[in-house]
C-alpha positions as CSV (number, residue, x, y, z in Angstrom):
1,M,91.5,106.4,134.6
2,L,91.2,104.9,131.1
3,N,88.7,107.5,130.0
4,K,91.1,110.4,130.7
5,K,93.9,108.5,129.0
6,L,91.7,108.0,125.9
7,E,90.6,111.6,125.9
8,K,94.3,112.8,125.8
9,Y,95.1,110.3,123.1
10,I,92.2,111.4,120.9
11,E,93.2,115.1,121.3
12,A,96.9,114.4,120.8
13,N,96.3,112.5,117.5
14,N,93.4,114.7,116.4
15,L,91.1,111.6,116.0
16,I,87.7,113.2,116.6
17,G,86.7,116.8,116.3
18,P,83.7,118.7,117.8
19,G,80.5,118.1,116.0
20,E,81.6,114.9,114.3
21,L,79.5,111.7,114.2
22,V,81.4,108.5,114.8
23,I,80.2,105.0,113.8
24,V,81.5,102.5,116.3
25,G,81.9,98.9,115.0
26,V,80.5,96.7,117.7
27,S,80.7,92.9,117.7
28,G,79.6,92.5,121.3
29,G,83.0,91.3,122.4
30,P,85.0,93.0,125.2
31,D,87.1,95.3,123.1
32,S,84.2,96.8,121.1
33,M,81.9,97.1,124.2
34,A,84.7,99.0,126.0
35,L,85.2,101.3,123.0
36,L,81.5,102.0,122.7
37,H,81.1,102.8,126.4
38,L,84.2,104.9,126.6
39,L,83.2,107.0,123.6
40,K,79.6,107.3,124.9
41,E,81.1,108.7,128.2
42,L,83.4,111.1,126.4
43,A,81.0,112.3,123.7
44,P,79.2,115.1,125.8
45,S,82.4,116.8,127.0
46,M,84.3,116.4,123.7
47,Q,81.2,117.5,121.7
48,F,80.9,114.5,119.3
49,E,78.2,111.9,118.7
50,V,78.3,108.1,118.4
51,L,76.2,105.4,116.9
52,A,76.8,101.7,116.8
53,A,77.0,99.3,113.8
54,H,76.9,95.5,114.0
55,L,77.4,93.0,111.2
56,N,76.0,89.5,111.9
57,H,78.3,87.1,110.0
58,G,75.9,84.2,110.3
59,L,78.9,81.8,111.0
60,R,78.1,80.7,114.6
61,A,75.0,79.5,116.5
62,E,75.5,82.5,118.9
63,A,75.4,85.1,116.1
64,E,71.7,85.9,116.5
65,A,72.0,86.2,120.2
66,E,75.0,88.5,119.9
67,E,73.2,90.8,117.5
68,L,70.3,91.0,120.0
69,F,72.7,91.7,122.8
70,V,74.3,94.6,121.0
71,K,70.9,96.1,120.1
72,E,69.6,95.8,123.7
73,K,72.8,97.3,125.2
74,C,72.7,100.2,122.8
75,K,69.0,100.8,123.6
76,A,69.9,100.8,127.3
77,W,72.7,103.3,126.7
78,G,70.6,105.5,124.5
79,I,72.7,104.9,121.4
80,D,71.3,104.4,117.9
81,C,72.2,100.9,116.6
82,Y,72.3,99.7,113.0
83,S,72.7,96.0,112.1
84,R,72.8,93.8,109.0
85,S,73.0,90.0,108.5
86,V,75.3,88.6,105.8
87,S,76.1,85.0,105.1
88,I,79.9,85.3,105.1
89,A,80.3,81.6,104.3
90,D,78.3,82.0,101.0
91,L,80.0,85.2,100.2
92,A,83.4,83.6,100.7
93,R,82.6,80.8,98.3
94,V,81.4,83.2,95.6
95,Q,84.4,85.6,96.0
96,K,86.9,82.7,96.6
97,T,88.4,84.4,99.6
98,T,89.0,83.2,103.2
99,L,86.3,83.6,105.8
100,E,88.5,86.0,107.7
101,D,89.1,88.3,104.7
102,T,85.5,88.1,103.5
103,G,84.2,89.0,107.0
104,R,86.6,92.0,107.3
105,N,85.8,93.3,103.8
106,A,82.0,92.9,104.5
107,R,82.3,94.8,107.8
108,Y,84.1,97.8,106.3
109,Q,81.8,97.8,103.3
110,Y,78.8,98.0,105.6
111,F,80.4,100.6,107.8
112,N,81.2,102.8,104.8
113,E,77.6,102.4,103.5
114,L,76.4,103.6,106.9
115,R,78.7,106.5,106.8
116,E,77.2,107.7,103.5
117,L,73.7,107.0,104.8
118,T,74.0,108.8,108.2
119,G,76.4,111.5,107.2
120,A,79.0,110.3,109.7
121,Q,82.5,111.5,109.4
122,L,84.4,108.7,111.1
123,I,84.4,104.9,111.7
124,A,85.9,103.7,114.9
125,T,87.1,100.1,115.5
126,A,88.4,98.6,118.8
127,H,91.9,97.6,117.9
128,H,94.2,98.0,120.9
129,Y,97.8,97.9,122.1
130,D,98.1,94.1,122.0
131,D,96.6,94.0,118.5
132,V,99.4,96.2,117.2
133,A,102.0,93.8,118.5
134,E,100.2,90.8,116.9
135,T,99.9,92.7,113.6
136,V,103.6,93.6,113.5
137,L,104.5,89.9,114.0
138,L,101.9,88.8,111.4
139,H,103.5,91.1,108.8
140,L,107.0,90.2,109.8
141,L,106.2,86.5,109.3
142,R,104.8,87.4,105.8
143,G,108.0,89.2,104.8
144,S,106.7,92.7,105.1
145,G,108.6,95.9,104.6
146,I,108.5,99.0,106.8
147,K,104.9,99.7,105.9
148,G,103.8,96.4,107.4
149,L,106.0,97.0,110.5
150,R,103.9,100.1,111.3
151,G,101.3,97.7,112.7
152,I,97.9,99.3,113.0
153,L,97.7,103.0,112.5
154,P,95.7,105.3,114.8
155,R,94.0,106.8,111.7
156,S,93.7,105.8,108.1
157,G,91.5,108.2,106.3
158,N,88.1,108.2,108.0
159,L,88.9,105.1,110.0
160,I,90.1,105.6,113.5
161,R,91.4,103.2,116.2
162,P,91.3,105.2,119.5
163,L,92.1,102.2,121.7
164,I,95.6,101.6,120.3
165,M,96.9,103.3,123.5
166,A,95.1,100.7,125.8
167,S,96.1,97.1,126.5
168,K,93.7,94.2,126.6
169,E,94.1,94.0,130.3
170,E,93.2,97.6,130.8
171,L,90.0,97.1,128.7
172,L,89.0,94.0,130.7
173,N,89.6,95.9,134.0
174,Y,87.5,98.8,132.7
175,L,84.5,96.5,131.9
176,E,84.8,94.6,135.2
177,A,84.9,97.8,137.3
178,R,81.7,99.1,135.6
179,G,79.9,95.8,135.5
180,I,79.6,95.8,131.7
181,D,79.0,92.4,130.3
182,Y,80.1,91.2,126.8
183,C,80.1,88.2,124.5
184,L,83.0,85.8,123.9
185,D,83.7,84.6,120.4
186,Q,85.1,81.1,120.6
187,S,86.6,81.5,117.1
188,N,89.2,83.8,118.7
189,D,90.7,80.7,120.2
190,D,90.7,78.7,117.0
191,S,94.3,77.8,116.1
192,V,93.4,77.5,112.4
193,Y,93.8,81.3,112.2
194,L,97.4,82.5,112.1
195,R,96.6,85.6,114.2
196,N,95.3,83.3,117.0
197,R,98.4,81.2,116.9
198,I,100.4,84.4,117.3
199,R,98.2,85.6,120.1
200,H,98.0,82.4,122.1
201,G,101.2,80.7,121.1
202,L,104.0,82.9,119.7
203,I,103.7,86.0,121.9
204,P,103.4,84.0,125.2
205,Y,106.4,82.0,124.2
206,M,108.4,85.2,123.4
207,Q,107.3,86.7,126.7
208,K,108.5,83.6,128.6
209,E,111.7,82.8,126.7
210,F,113.0,86.2,125.4
211,N,111.4,89.3,126.8
212,P,108.4,89.7,129.2
213,R,107.8,93.1,127.7
214,I,107.8,92.0,124.1
215,V,104.3,93.6,123.4
216,G,105.7,97.0,124.4
217,K,108.8,96.5,122.3
218,L,106.8,95.5,119.3
219,N,104.6,98.6,119.7
220,Q,107.8,100.7,120.0
221,L,109.0,99.2,116.7
222,A,105.6,100.0,115.1
223,L,106.0,103.7,116.2
224,I,109.5,104.0,114.8
225,A,108.4,102.3,111.5
226,R,105.5,104.8,111.2
227,D,107.8,107.8,111.5
228,E,110.5,106.4,109.2
229,N,107.9,105.2,106.6
230,E,106.3,108.7,106.5
231,A,109.8,110.2,105.8
232,L,110.3,107.7,102.9
233,E,106.8,108.3,101.6
234,E,107.3,112.1,101.6
235,E,110.5,111.8,99.6
236,S,108.8,109.2,97.3
237,R,106.1,111.7,96.5
238,N,108.7,114.3,95.6
239,L,110.6,111.8,93.4
240,W,107.3,110.7,91.7
241,A,107.1,114.0,89.8
242,G,110.5,113.4,88.3
243,V,109.7,109.9,87.1
244,L,106.1,110.3,85.9
245,L,105.9,111.1,82.1
246,K,102.2,110.7,81.5
247,E,99.1,109.8,83.5
248,E,95.7,108.8,82.2
249,E,92.7,107.1,83.6
250,E,93.7,103.6,82.7
251,S,97.5,104.0,82.2
252,L,100.6,105.8,83.3
253,V,104.1,106.0,81.9
254,L,107.3,106.2,84.0
255,D,110.8,107.2,82.9
256,N,112.6,103.9,83.4
257,Q,116.1,105.5,83.2
258,A,115.2,108.0,85.9
259,M,113.7,105.3,88.1
260,R,116.7,103.1,87.8
261,L,118.9,105.9,89.1
262,L,117.0,105.9,92.4
263,P,117.9,103.8,95.4
264,R,116.1,100.4,95.4
265,A,114.0,101.5,98.4
266,Y,112.5,104.4,96.4
267,Q,112.1,102.2,93.2
268,R,109.8,99.9,95.2
269,R,107.7,102.7,96.4
270,I,107.4,104.2,93.0
271,V,106.2,100.9,91.6
272,M,103.7,100.5,94.5
273,R,102.5,104.0,93.8
274,A,101.9,103.1,90.2
275,F,99.9,100.1,91.2
276,A,97.8,102.2,93.6
277,K,97.0,104.7,90.9
278,L,95.5,101.9,88.7
279,T,93.8,99.7,91.4
280,S,94.4,99.7,95.1
281,E,97.6,99.4,97.0
282,S,96.3,96.7,99.3
283,E,96.0,94.3,96.2
284,W,99.8,94.2,95.8
285,N,102.8,92.7,97.6
286,L,106.6,92.7,97.4
287,E,106.6,89.8,95.0
288,D,104.6,91.8,92.5
289,V,106.9,94.8,92.9
290,Q,110.0,92.7,92.5
291,K,108.6,91.3,89.1
292,V,108.3,94.9,87.8
293,L,111.8,95.8,89.0
294,E,113.2,92.7,87.3
295,L,111.5,93.8,84.1
296,S,112.9,97.3,84.5
297,D,116.4,95.9,84.6
298,K,116.1,93.6,81.6
299,K,117.6,94.6,78.2
300,G,115.3,94.8,75.2
301,S,113.1,97.4,73.6
302,S,109.7,95.9,74.2
303,L,109.0,93.5,77.1
304,T,105.6,92.8,78.7
305,L,104.6,91.5,82.1
306,Q,101.0,90.5,82.7
307,L,99.9,90.8,86.4
308,K,96.7,90.3,88.4
309,K,93.8,92.8,88.4
310,K,94.2,93.1,84.6
311,V,97.3,95.2,85.1
312,R,100.0,94.9,82.4
313,V,103.4,96.5,82.6
314,N,105.3,97.1,79.3
315,K,108.9,98.1,79.2
316,S,109.2,100.0,75.9
317,Y,112.6,101.6,75.3
318,D,113.2,103.9,78.2
319,R,109.7,103.9,79.5
320,M,107.7,101.7,81.8
321,I,104.0,101.7,80.9
322,F,101.5,100.5,83.5
323,T,98.0,100.0,82.1
324,T,94.7,98.2,82.5
325,Q,93.8,98.8,78.8
326,S,93.1,95.8,76.6
327,M,96.0,94.6,74.4
328,E,93.5,93.7,71.7
329,S,94.2,95.4,68.4
330,I,91.8,98.2,67.5
331,G,90.9,99.7,64.1
332,F,88.9,102.7,63.2
333,L,88.0,104.8,60.1
334,Y,86.1,108.1,60.1
335,E,85.5,110.5,57.3
336,V,86.5,114.0,58.3
337,P,84.0,116.8,58.1
338,V,85.7,120.2,57.5
339,P,84.8,122.1,59.5
340,G,83.5,119.7,62.1
341,K,84.4,117.3,64.9
342,I,85.1,113.6,65.3
343,E,85.1,111.5,68.5
344,I,87.1,108.3,68.0
345,T,85.0,106.0,70.3
346,E,87.7,103.4,70.2
347,T,90.3,105.7,72.0
348,G,88.1,108.4,73.6
349,E,90.0,111.1,71.7
350,I,88.1,114.0,70.1
351,Y,89.5,116.0,67.1
352,K,88.0,119.4,66.0
353,F,88.7,120.6,62.5
354,T,88.6,124.3,61.7
355,L,89.6,126.5,58.7
356,V,91.6,129.6,59.4
357,K,92.9,132.4,57.2
358,R,96.7,132.3,57.2
359,E,96.9,135.9,58.4
360,D,94.6,135.2,61.3
361,Y,96.2,132.0,62.5
362,C,97.8,132.2,66.0
363,P,99.3,128.8,66.7
364,E,99.3,127.1,70.2
365,S,101.8,124.4,71.3
366,E,99.4,121.4,70.9
367,D,97.8,122.5,67.7
368,I,98.1,120.5,64.5
369,Y,98.0,122.5,61.3
370,L,98.3,121.8,57.6
371,D,98.0,123.5,54.3
372,Y,94.3,122.9,53.5
373,E,94.7,123.4,49.8
374,M,97.2,120.6,49.6
375,L,94.6,118.1,50.8
376,P,92.1,116.2,48.7
377,E,88.4,116.9,49.0
378,T,87.8,113.8,51.1
379,I,90.1,112.9,54.0
380,Y,89.8,110.4,56.8
381,L,91.0,109.7,60.3
382,R,92.0,106.1,60.6
383,S,94.3,103.7,62.5
384,R,97.4,102.2,61.0
385,R,97.4,99.5,58.3
386,A,100.0,97.0,57.2
387,G,102.5,98.5,54.7
388,D,101.6,102.2,55.5
389,I,104.2,104.7,54.2
390,F,104.8,108.2,55.5
391,R,106.7,111.1,54.0
392,P,107.8,113.1,57.1
393,Q,108.4,116.8,56.8
394,G,112.1,117.7,56.6
395,M,113.3,114.5,54.8
396,T,113.4,113.3,51.3
397,G,111.8,110.0,50.2
398,S,109.5,108.0,52.4
399,K,109.6,105.8,55.5
400,K,107.5,102.9,56.6
401,L,105.2,103.9,59.3
402,K,106.3,101.0,61.4
403,K,109.9,102.3,61.2
404,Y,108.7,105.8,62.0
405,F,107.0,104.6,65.2
406,I,110.2,102.6,66.2
407,D,112.3,105.7,65.7
408,L,110.0,107.7,67.9
409,K,110.0,104.9,70.5
410,V,106.2,104.6,70.4
411,P,105.2,101.5,72.5
412,Y,103.9,98.7,70.3
413,Y,100.5,98.5,72.1
414,E,99.9,102.2,71.6
415,R,100.5,102.2,67.8
416,D,97.0,101.1,66.9
417,R,95.6,104.0,68.9
418,V,97.5,106.7,66.9
419,A,95.2,108.6,64.6
420,L,96.4,109.1,61.0
421,L,95.0,111.8,58.7
422,A,94.9,110.1,55.3
423,A,93.5,110.1,51.8
424,E,91.4,107.4,50.3
425,D,94.5,106.2,48.3
426,R,96.4,105.7,51.7
427,E,98.5,108.8,51.4
428,I,99.2,109.9,55.0
429,F,99.2,113.6,55.6
430,A,99.7,113.6,59.4
431,V,100.5,111.2,62.2
432,L,98.5,113.3,64.7
433,G,100.6,114.5,67.6
434,M,103.8,113.2,66.1
435,G,104.5,114.5,62.6
436,I,103.3,116.2,59.4
437,S,103.8,115.0,55.9
438,R,105.8,117.3,53.6
439,M,102.9,116.7,51.2
440,A,100.6,118.9,53.4
441,A,103.0,121.0,55.4
442,M,102.5,124.8,55.6
443,S,104.7,127.0,53.4
444,T,105.0,130.6,52.5
445,N,102.4,130.0,49.8
446,T,99.8,128.7,52.3
447,R,96.5,130.7,52.2
448,T,94.2,128.5,54.3
449,V,95.1,126.5,57.4
450,L,93.4,123.3,58.5
451,L,93.6,123.7,62.3
452,I,93.2,120.4,64.3
453,K,92.7,120.5,68.1
454,K,92.7,117.4,70.2
455,S,91.0,116.7,73.4
456,R,89.6,113.7,75.3
457,A,86.0,112.8,76.1
458,G,85.0,114.8,79.2
459,E,87.8,117.4,78.8
460,N,87.1,121.1,78.4
461,R,89.7,122.8,76.3
462,G,88.0,126.1,76.7
463,S,87.1,128.7,74.1
464,D,88.5,128.5,70.6
465,D,87.9,132.2,69.8
466,T,91.3,133.5,70.9
467,C,91.9,133.9,67.2
468,D,89.5,135.4,64.6
469,L,88.5,132.1,62.9
470,Y,86.2,131.7,60.0
471,M,84.3,128.8,58.6
472,E,84.2,128.1,54.8
C-alpha cells in the first residue's frame, strides 16, 4: 500500500512532525492530487494538518478551470485551499527570465508568503522518483558537480518532497484505484522544454538501448551523491574557519595562501560558500567559481574581477576580498568633539573619544590611545588625501601614507575607508586601527590619555565603565 510506504518514508526521514501544518502545492495534475490525498489520509494518525495552495499562472486557456477544479476538490475533501492568479508571461518579460524559471520562482514565493500568513511549518511538493532521475540527467547535461547529481532532496529547509520514494506509475495506480480525477497539463509534453525532452526522449531511449532500469540507477547515483556531498560539505565547513580572515555584512576576506593549499575540490566549495554569504548559492555556477580560482592563481598584488549580482572579487596580496560594496571613492571630514562621539556615515563606523587620567587607564586590545596634550585644540577624522605624509611610531623621518598602506598590504579599495586622526595643517596623528604617529604617542611623561573606541552602527560594545574614567 502506497500510504504505508509513504508513512514509513516520512518517519525515516523526519519530514513531518506531530502538530505541524503542511502547505501542499497543488497544480491539479496527477502528482499533486496524489500527494494531497495521501497526506490527507495520513494526517489524523500522524497528527499533522494540511492545507492546499494553488498558483494560477494564466498561461493556458484551461488555467481558470484547473483553479476551480482544485478548489472544489479541496472543499469536497474538507481541506482549506488558498489560490492566487499571476500573469507569469508578463512577469517573465519584466524579469527577463524564462517562463519555466519565472513560474517556479513565483510558486515558491507564494508558498512562502502563505507559510508566514498561516503559521505553517512546511511546504510539500509532489516531486517523485522519476523526477529525481530526470533532474540528475538535467544537471549532468549542464556540467554539474556532485551537488547537482544529488537530484532532488527529500528536504531542503522547510521544503519537503515526500513522494520521492514513489514512481509515477505508483501514483497513477493510486489515483485510479480510488477514482480520483485530475487535470493534464499539455505543456508537459512540449518539447521546447529540456526537461520534457529528457522525460519523453532521452530516458525512454536509455531504457531501450542501455538499461531498462535506468531510472532506478539514476536514483541510486543521486543517493550516493547526497551522502558524499554531505561529507565534503562537512569538511568544507571545518576548513572555512581556517581560511576566513574577516566577515562583514557586505564583504568577507579569505586567506588566499591558505585556500591555495587546499585540494581543488575544497577550493571550489570555499568560493561557493563565499558567494552564498553575499547573495544566494543558487545564483552561481561552476564557471563563476572557476573565474575566481583563476584570479586566485594569478600573480600580482592587486587584481579585480567584476561578477554578476554586483559581486566583486579583489585579489590583494595574500587575500581574496569578496564584496558587494561600491568601488566609488569616498571622502569624509568630521571635527572631533573631545569628549564625544562621531559616526562616519560613509563607512558605518562609530568612534567614541574619552579623556582618561594616565593612572586610571586600563587598556584593551582594540583601544586606540594617544597623548592628549600632544594634540592641537582642534582635530579631525578624515579620509586620505593625495600626498598625505605619516610619521609612524618607532621610526625616524616620515613615510608617504600610500607607501604605508602598501607595506601593510591594505587593499586599494579599502584605503578610502580608513579613518585618519589629523590636524587642520594635515599632520596625521593616527591611522586608526593601524598605527600611531610618534608625534602623539604616549610616553612616560603622558598625563592625559585620549582613548578612542571603535564600533559599527548597530553594534553594542557594552559598558565603558570598567575603568574609572573622567571627562574634562
